[in-house]
C-alpha positions in Angstrom: -128.6 -0.7 -84.7 -127.8 2.1 -87.2 -128.2 0.7 -90.7 -124.9 2.1 -91.8 -123.1 0.1 -89.1 -124.2 -3.4 -90.3 -121.3 -3.9 -92.7 -119.0 -3.5 -89.7 -120.3 -6.7 -88.1 -117.4 -8.9 -89.1 -114.2 -10.3 -87.7 -111.9 -7.4 -88.3 -108.3 -8.3 -89.2 -107.6 -5.5 -91.6 -107.7 -1.8 -91.9 -110.8 -0.1 -90.5 -110.9 2.5 -93.2 -113.9 1.0 -95.0 -115.9 0.6 -91.8 -115.0 4.1 -90.6 -116.3 5.7 -93.7 -119.7 4.0 -93.1 -120.1 5.2 -89.5 -122.2 8.3 -88.7 -120.6 11.3 -87.0 -119.1 10.6 -83.6 -120.9 12.4 -80.8 -119.5 12.6 -77.2 -120.0 14.5 -74.0 -116.6 15.9 -73.1 -115.1 17.9 -70.2 -112.3 20.4 -70.9 -112.2 21.7 -67.3 -113.4 20.4 -64.0 -116.4 22.1 -62.5 -120.2 21.9 -62.2 -121.6 19.7 -65.0 -123.9 22.3 -66.5 -120.9 24.5 -67.1 -118.2 21.9 -67.8 -119.8 19.3 -70.1 -120.0 20.0 -73.8 -121.4 18.0 -76.7 -118.7 17.5 -79.3 -119.2 16.1 -82.8 -116.4 14.8 -85.0 -116.0 12.7 -88.1 -115.2 9.0 -87.6 -111.6 9.3 -88.9 -110.9 12.0 -86.3 -111.5 9.6 -83.4 -110.9 6.1 -84.6 -107.6 4.5 -85.6 -107.1 3.2 -89.2 -106.2 -0.2 -88.0 -107.8 -2.4 -85.3 -105.1 -4.1 -83.4 -105.3 -7.9 -82.7 -106.4 -7.4 -79.1 -108.9 -4.6 -79.8 -112.6 -4.3 -80.5 -114.8 -1.7 -82.1 -118.0 -1.0 -80.2 -121.0 1.2 -80.6 -122.3 2.6 -77.3 -126.0 1.7 -76.7 -126.8 3.3 -73.3 -124.9 4.8 -70.4 -125.9 5.8 -66.9 -125.5 9.1 -65.1 -124.2 8.1 -61.7 -123.1 10.3 -58.7 -119.6 9.2 -59.4 -119.8 10.8 -62.9 -120.9 14.1 -61.3 -118.1 13.9 -58.8 -115.5 13.2 -61.6 -116.7 16.2 -63.6 -116.4 18.3 -60.5 -112.9 17.1 -59.9 -113.6 15.6 -56.5 -113.6 11.9 -57.5 -111.0 9.3 -56.6 -109.5 9.6 -60.1 -108.9 12.6 -62.4 -108.6 11.8 -66.1 -106.3 14.0 -68.3 -108.4 16.6 -70.0 -110.1 16.9 -72.4 -111.9 13.6 -71.5 -115.0 11.8 -72.5 -117.2 11.1 -69.4 -119.2 8.2 -68.3 -118.2 5.3 -66.0 -121.0 2.8 -66.7 -122.9 1.6 -69.8 -123.3 -1.1 -72.3 -122.1 -1.5 -75.9 -122.6 -3.7 -79.0 -119.5 -5.2 -80.5 -119.1 -4.2 -84.2 -115.7 -5.8 -85.0 -113.1 -7.8 -83.2 -109.3 -8.2 -83.5 -107.7 -11.6 -84.4 -106.8 -12.4 -80.7 -110.3 -11.6 -79.2 -112.0 -15.0 -78.8 -114.6 -14.4 -76.1 -116.5 -11.8 -78.1 -118.2 -11.8 -81.5 -119.7 -9.0 -83.6 -123.3 -8.4 -82.4 -122.6 -9.3 -78.7 -123.6 -6.9 -76.0 -120.7 -6.2 -73.7 -119.2 -3.7 -71.2 -115.7 -2.9 -70.0 -114.8 -4.0 -66.5 -113.0 -0.7 -65.8 -113.7 1.3 -68.9 -114.4 5.0 -68.7 -115.8 7.2 -71.4 -119.2 5.7 -72.1 -120.8 9.0 -73.1 -120.0 8.7 -76.8 -121.3 7.1 -80.0 -118.6 4.5 -80.6 -115.0 3.7 -79.6 -112.1 1.2 -79.9 -111.4 -0.6 -76.7 -109.1 -3.4 -75.4 -111.1 -6.6 -75.9 -109.7 -8.4 -72.9 -111.2 -5.8 -70.5 -114.8 -6.5 -71.8 -117.4 -8.8 -70.3 -120.0 -10.4 -72.6 -123.5 -9.5 -71.4 -126.4 -12.0 -71.4 -128.4 -11.5 -74.6 -131.7 -11.9 -72.7 -131.1 -8.7 -70.7 -132.6 -5.5 -72.1 -130.3 -2.7 -72.9 -131.5 -0.4 -70.0 -130.8 -3.2 -67.4 -127.5 -4.2 -69.0 -126.4 -0.5 -68.9 -126.7 -0.4 -65.1 -125.5 -3.9 -64.2 -121.9 -3.3 -63.3 -121.9 -0.6 -60.7 -124.9 -0.2 -58.3 -126.3 -3.7 -57.9 -122.7 -5.1 -57.6 -121.8 -2.4 -55.1 -124.7 -3.5 -52.9 -123.9 -7.2 -53.5 -120.3 -6.9 -52.5 -120.9 -4.8 -49.4 -123.5 -7.3 -48.1 -121.3 -10.3 -48.9 -117.7 -9.2 -48.0 -117.8 -7.7 -44.5 -120.5 -9.0 -42.2 -121.7 -12.5 -42.5 -125.4 -11.8 -42.4 -127.8 -14.5 -41.5 -131.5 -14.9 -42.3 -133.4 -12.8 -39.7 -130.5 -10.3 -39.2 -131.1 -6.6 -39.5 -129.2 -4.0 -41.5 -129.5 -0.2 -41.8 -128.7 2.1 -44.7 -128.9 5.8 -45.5 -129.4 7.1 -49.0 -131.9 4.3 -49.2 -133.6 5.6 -52.4 -130.3 5.7 -54.3 -129.7 3.0 -56.9 -127.4 1.1 -54.5 -130.0 1.5 -51.8 -132.8 0.1 -53.9 -130.7 -3.0 -54.8 -129.6 -3.5 -51.2 -133.3 -3.7 -50.2 -134.0 -6.3 -52.9 -130.9 -8.4 -52.1 -131.8 -8.2 -48.4 -135.3 -9.4 -49.1 -134.0 -12.3 -51.2 -131.5 -13.3 -48.5 -134.0 -13.0 -45.6 -132.3 -9.9 -44.1 -134.5 -7.1 -42.6 -133.8 -3.5 -43.5 -134.1 -0.1 -41.8 -133.9 2.5 -44.6 -133.1 6.2 -43.9 -134.1 8.9 -46.4 -134.2 12.7 -46.4 -137.5 14.4 -45.5 -138.6 15.6 -49.0 -141.9 16.9 -50.2 -142.4 13.6 -52.1 -141.5 11.5 -49.1 -144.7 9.4 -49.3 -143.8 8.5 -52.9 -140.3 7.5 -52.0 -141.6 5.4 -49.0 -144.1 3.6 -51.3 -141.4 2.9 -53.8 -139.0 1.4 -51.2 -141.8 -0.6 -49.6 -142.5 -1.9 -53.1 -138.9 -3.2 -53.4 -139.3 -5.0 -50.0 -138.1 -2.4 -47.4 -139.2 -3.3 -43.8 -139.0 0.2 -42.3 -138.4 3.6 -44.0 -137.6 6.6 -41.7 -136.4 10.1 -42.3 -133.2 11.5 -40.7 -135.3 13.3 -38.1 -137.2 10.2 -37.2 -134.0 8.2 -36.9 -133.0 10.6 -34.0 -136.4 10.2 -32.3 -136.2 7.5 -29.7 -139.9 7.2 -29.4 -140.0 6.2 -33.1 -136.8 4.0 -33.1 -137.2 2.1 -29.9 -140.2 0.0 -30.9 -138.6 -0.5 -34.4 -135.4 -1.8 -32.9 -137.3 -3.9 -30.4 -139.1 -5.6 -33.3 -136.2 -5.8 -35.7 -133.1 -6.2 -33.4 -130.1 -3.8 -33.7 -128.5 -3.7 -37.1 -125.4 -5.8 -37.7 -124.5 -3.9 -40.9 -124.6 -0.3 -41.8 -124.3 0.9 -45.5 -123.3 4.5 -45.5 -123.2 6.8 -48.6 -124.1 10.0 -46.8 -121.7 10.4 -43.9 -121.9 13.5 -41.7 -124.5 13.7 -38.9 -126.7 11.2 -40.7 -124.1 8.5 -40.4 -123.4 9.4 -36.7 -127.1 8.8 -36.0 -127.0 5.5 -37.7 -124.0 4.4 -35.7 -125.9 5.0 -32.5 -128.4 2.2 -33.2 -125.9 -0.4 -34.4 -125.3 -3.7 -32.5 -122.2 -4.6 -30.7 -119.5 -5.7 -33.2 -121.5 -4.4 -36.1 -119.9 -3.4 -39.4 -120.1 0.0 -40.9 -119.2 0.2 -44.6 -118.9 3.6 -46.1 -119.1 4.0 -49.9 -119.9 7.7 -50.3 -119.9 11.2 -48.8 -123.0 12.7 -50.4 -123.4 15.2 -47.6 -119.8 16.4 -48.4 -119.2 16.0 -44.7 -116.6 13.7 -43.0 -117.5 10.4 -41.3 -117.9 11.5 -37.7 -117.5 8.7 -35.1 -118.6 8.8 -31.5 -117.2 7.0 -28.5 -119.9 4.3 -29.0 -117.9 3.1 -32.0 -115.0 2.0 -29.8 -117.0 0.8 -26.8 -119.3 -1.3 -29.0 -116.4 -2.7 -31.0 -117.9 -1.5 -34.3 -115.9 -2.3 -37.4 -115.3 0.6 -39.8 -114.7 -0.3 -43.4 -114.7 1.6 -46.7 -115.6 0.2 -50.2 -115.1 1.4 -53.7 -116.3 -1.0 -56.4 -113.9 0.4 -59.0 -111.0 -0.7 -56.8 -112.6 -4.1 -56.3 -112.8 -4.6 -60.1 -109.2 -3.3 -60.6 -107.7 -5.7 -58.1 -109.3 -8.7 -59.9 -109.3 -7.7 -63.5 -106.1 -9.4 -64.4 -105.5 -12.4 -62.1 -108.9 -13.1 -60.5 -111.3 -12.5 -63.5 -113.5 -15.5 -62.6 -114.6 -13.7 -59.4 -115.8 -10.8 -61.5 -117.6 -13.0 -64.1 -119.2 -15.2 -61.5 -120.7 -12.1 -59.7 -121.8 -10.4 -62.9 -123.5 -13.6 -64.1 -125.2 -14.2 -60.8 -126.5 -10.6 -60.6 -127.7 -10.8 -64.3 -129.6 -14.0 -63.4 -131.3 -12.2 -60.6 -132.5 -9.6 -63.0 -133.7 -12.2 -65.4 -135.6 -14.2 -62.7 -137.2 -11.0 -61.3 -135.4 -11.2 -57.9 -133.9 -7.8 -58.8 -135.8 -5.0 -60.6 -134.1 -2.0 -62.0 -134.6 1.3 -60.2 -137.1 3.5 -62.0 -135.2 5.1 -64.9 -135.7 7.8 -67.5 -134.0 7.6 -70.9 -132.7 11.0 -72.2 -130.5 12.2 -75.1 -127.2 14.0 -74.9 -129.0 17.2 -75.6 -131.1 16.8 -72.4 -128.2 16.2 -70.1 -128.8 19.1 -67.9 -132.1 17.5 -66.7 -130.0 14.7 -65.3 -127.4 17.0 -63.8 -130.0 18.8 -61.8 -130.9 15.6 -60.0 -134.3 16.9 -59.0 -136.4 13.8 -59.6 -136.5 10.4 -57.9 -135.3 8.6 -61.0 -132.2 7.2 -62.5 -131.2 8.9 -65.8 -129.7 6.9 -68.6 -128.4 8.2 -71.9 -130.0 6.4 -74.9 -127.1 6.6 -77.4 -127.7 4.1 -80.2 -130.7 1.9 -80.8 
């Protein structure tokens, strides 16, 4: 924690003017126009009084941002092709973790010093902010910052898709594309924990062997490229050994998804949560003749539907997933910490790693 922030660790029921004067300059990654991240994202520096209110309302909290992920959804939002478009200019960042510096009088579930993140908060790519306390979830103190920063989106996306659609039993098989994505890595680990076997589809890259070894290390049963998926000589013995998949997790769409649909079992569920190929989900006749169930999933919407009246469902899932990290059932995807200044490294997406902004210590 920045030494200048320590005086702010108090129950705040008065003007913030004293605390604000003690904070360092506010730094944030901001978009003023939609477009490619390298062209649209700027680093903006302001004085604390320019971004913070003078008074902390009774339901608000002041937080310093510790770390924040760079997810595909953030890139899509910057490009203007995501499911929501914030008014511009906007601070970017859909996932991260903060430390509470001060709380309003009505905030009882959080205390200064707690790690926490917002259930549906946007704008994590900044130094500090004032937020509505009721929207924040307290994070287990035993989690490290890097793990806590990536708890809410990717592992929980995998968790929900594997729980909410097809009632998988031990020994069942599932298939997924984009298997080396963060969601894919967590799906592999959850499947291993629950006794579900996995067929994992990746693109044929120069570092294919490295990716295969990584996924096998997480517990993947079979890893195949898109080309191998279409080769019956390769897939027939795999399906004979594993059985046809009862669940398909799709983040790629296009021809890749069409090939995955061809190997699904009768009555299998296909759950789409992304369109990384920027191509539509193309369904063949086998989808109808095999009674395959087509579903879509967006974790942001899942949180939104439960944030007010079904908060216990959110808390129970987050606590269970946190416990899986603590016990070693789940291991974070390999990640690289970077500064705001190095953002274009992450935007290039050239390495098989998850980039996380390290914002405050």
